[in-house]
C-alpha positions, 0 to 999 in steps of 0.5 A: 476561518479557524473555527471552520477548520476545526469543524472540518478537520477535527469535529467531523471526523470525531462525529464519524468515529462516534457513529461507527462506535455506536453502530459497533456497540449496537451490533455486538449487543444485538444480532452479532453476539460473538463480536466484541464490543469496543470496551471489550476490544480495548480491555482484551487488546490493552496490553498490545497497545500500552506496550506497543514494542514489547516482545514476549514471544515470536507471535506475542509482541506489541502491535507497533512491533508487528506493524514495523515488521510488516512495514519493513517488508512492504518498503522493500517490495514497494521499492522493487515495484517502483524500480521495475515498474517505472522503466516499463511504464516509460517503455510502454509510453514511448514505444508503440511496438513495445506496447503491442508486444507486452501490453496484452501480457500486462493486462493478463497478469495485472488482475491476478490475486496475490493469493495466486502469486504467493504459492508460485513465489514459494515454489521459486524461492522456497522461503516465505521472506523472498516469496512475500517480496516477490508477491508484493513487488509483482502485485504493486507495480501495475499502477506505477506501470500503467500511470507512468505510460499514460503520463508519457503519452500525455506529454505535449509535443511542444515540450519534445519539440523544444528539446529538439530545438535545444539539441538535448541528448536523449538522456537530458530529454528524458530527465529534464523534460519527460520525467518532470512532465510525467511526475504527476501521473507517476505519483498517482501510480506510486500512491496506488502501488503503496496501497496495494503493497500494504494490502498484499503484505497482510495476505502474505503474512496470513498465508506464510505465518510470518511475524507481522500484523497479518501473521498475528491476525491469522494466529488470533483468528485460529485461537478465536481471540476476536478482540485481537482480530479487531485490533489488527483490522484497525491497525491495518486501516490506520497504517494504510491511512498514514501511508497514503497521507505521507505519500500525498504530502511527498507528492505535493512537495515534488509538485511545488518544487 
């Protein structure tokens, strides 16, 4: 059993990584001559990895320092998305009238790209920081809204009947019955919202030039330093993977609590 665990969780991912490295090396050596090889990428990015928190200039910092700047903005925007999106989701699930009024608006706004919202944020707030928060919150809250609404509608009627028999107040029914029953759906929305928030911050930083992984990526693209672009792509992917795993662990903990 222990050997199977090692094979599934260690050796198989390593095989996948080796396969990607081989394809990457072959591609950089054949038809994509401008693509840096893994060795060249490591050599060109070594300073940013070996000194991940060092600050040498506004746009010349360790890769984890840039990641920390991005994460701070993501967390703020993500929390705003949850604070706004969760109550809207409950209202959609509880009230058919509310749903008929606002569901068409939500369906129209939901597919709008962050690249479209960011200019509006700059018009409204005149500064890149609040504009990025506005864009992250607006783009990230829709999965939370929709999944929460689905969860509320899926609550068994028996649960609500028991609450009536026990003569629970509306607030007690909400927090003792409805929230626990909706929690699995809500966490699905929270998890999707976090992934979108992380995607949006990269686009926001690229457009505003704010310090962070996205801003660094755009700067290095303009400077034609392709090794650092690949470093940023890998950092974005690994950070997103870690965030998703952390949210998954939190979801399991709440479900077993």
